[in-house]
N, C-alpha and C positions, 0 to 999 in steps of 0.2 A: 964472220959472224956465224954463230952456230944456230941452227934451227932445231927447236925441241920437237921430239917425236912424242905425240900424245899417248901412244901405246906403251911407252916405257915409263910413264908417270905412275907413281903409287899414290894411294889415298882415295878419298871419297869426294864426290862433288857435293855442293850444297843441296841440290835437289835430292840426291840419294839419302843424305842425312835427314832431310825433312820427311821423306817418305818413310824411312825407318822409324823416326820419332812418332809419326802419325799411327803407324801400325802398332808400335809399342804402347801408345796411349790408349788405343781401342782395346787391346788385349788386357791392359792393366785395369781399365774401366770394368770389363766383364769379370775379371777375377775379384775385384773389390766388391762388385755387386753380389756375386755368388757368396763371398765371405760374409757380407752383411746379412743376407737372407738366411744363411746357415746359422749365424749367431743369433738372429732374432728367433728362429725356430727353436734353437736350443734353449734360450732363456724362457720362451713361452712354455716349453715342455717342463722346465724346472718349476715354473710358476704353477702349472697345472698339477704337477705331482704334489707340490706343497699344499695346494688347495684341497686336493683329494685326501692327503694325509691329515689335514686339519679336521675335515668332516669325519674321517674314519676314527680319529682319536676321540672326538666328541661322542660318536655313535658307540664306540666300545665302552666308554665310561658310563654312559646311560644304560647300556645293556648289562654291564656288570652289576649296577645297583638294582636294576629291575629283577635280575636273577636272585639277588639276595633279599628281596622284599617279600613281605607277606600280604601287602595290600597296595593297590595302585588306584589313584583317582586322577582323572583328566577332565578339566573344566573347559577345554577349548583353547587355553593358552598356558596353563600350568600343569605339569605332571608332578603329582605328590606321591611319594613312596614312603612306606613304613618299613624300615629296616631294623634288624636287631643286631646289637653288638655281641661280642664274645660271651658276655655274661647273660645274654638274653634280654637286655633292656632295649625297648624300642626307641628309635629316634627318627625324625623326619629327614628325608632328602627331597629337595625340590629342584626341578628343572623348568626353566621358562625362557621364552624368547623375549629379550629386552632389546629394543631398538633393532639392530641388525646382527645381534649375536645371541648365542644360547648361553645362559648363565645357570649356575648351580649353587645351591645352598645346602650345607650339611649340618644338621642338628642346630638350626637357628643361627648359624654364623652368617656374616654378610655374603651377598652374592659374589661369585667369582666367575669370570668368563671362561667358557670351555672352548670357544672359537675365537679366532683372530678378528680384530677390528677391520682388517684389510679384506676380509672375506664376508660379504653381506649374506646373511642367512635370510632367504625369502620365505621359507616355510618350515615350520616345526610342527608336526602333527602326530597324534597318537590315537590308535584305535585299540580297544581291548575287548576281548571276548570272555565273558564270565564262564566260570566252570572251575573244575579242579583238575589241572592247574589253569589259572587264568592266563590266556595268551595275549601278549602285548605286541602290537605292530607299530613300529616307530619309523617315521619318514623325516629326513632332513634334506632340504633343497637349498643349495647355495648358488648365487649368481656370480658368474665369472666374466662380467663385462666391465670395461673401464667406465669412468664417470661420464664420458661423452658418448656412451652407448656403443663404442667400438668393442668388438670381441677381442679379449686378450688371447684367448685360445679356446679350443673346443673341449668339452667334457668327453667322457667315455662314449656317450651316445651321440656325439657330434653336435650337441646343443651348446648354448651359451650358459650352461648350468651344470652343476654336479648334483645328482640325486642318489641318495642312499636310503635303502629301506631294509629293516631287519625285523624278524619276529622272534620273540623269546617268551619263556614261561616264567611265572613267579614260582620259583622252586622252593622258596621258604614257606609256601603254603602247606607243604608236607611236614608232618611232625616226625623227625628222625629219632 
């Protein structure tokens, strides 16, 4: 009868396999966790850029019409501008906060949204300073929290909002 020498046996014991599987599981858990956090950060960053772009486009549209206007009126909720077309005929352009978005109406046409319904606008305010030219200061604040008040991401200032302010002049007051 032959006696087996344990030093000559090849392979792994069950305990060695279980230790290796445990170590592999722990490492895999950390890798998956890091991947999930990185993905979450990436998608929050995309969402933040999208929200900022949304507010920026609204601000640029309002600013463009303010620059073209000869008169601006602000009653606390509605910005009314008097703009002239290429033939010199005046027409109204109106911006107002309706619900949680900023809407625009050109020449009496129905209101159309300037901002996304997914981005609640919490403040739309205008200050203007009389003179020639009249200076208009526009502020838009958007909330970037989820419905359960958890922050989706942080704004540029580190807050749960995006705030953009611009000042522009009514250039159409000048007679060219």
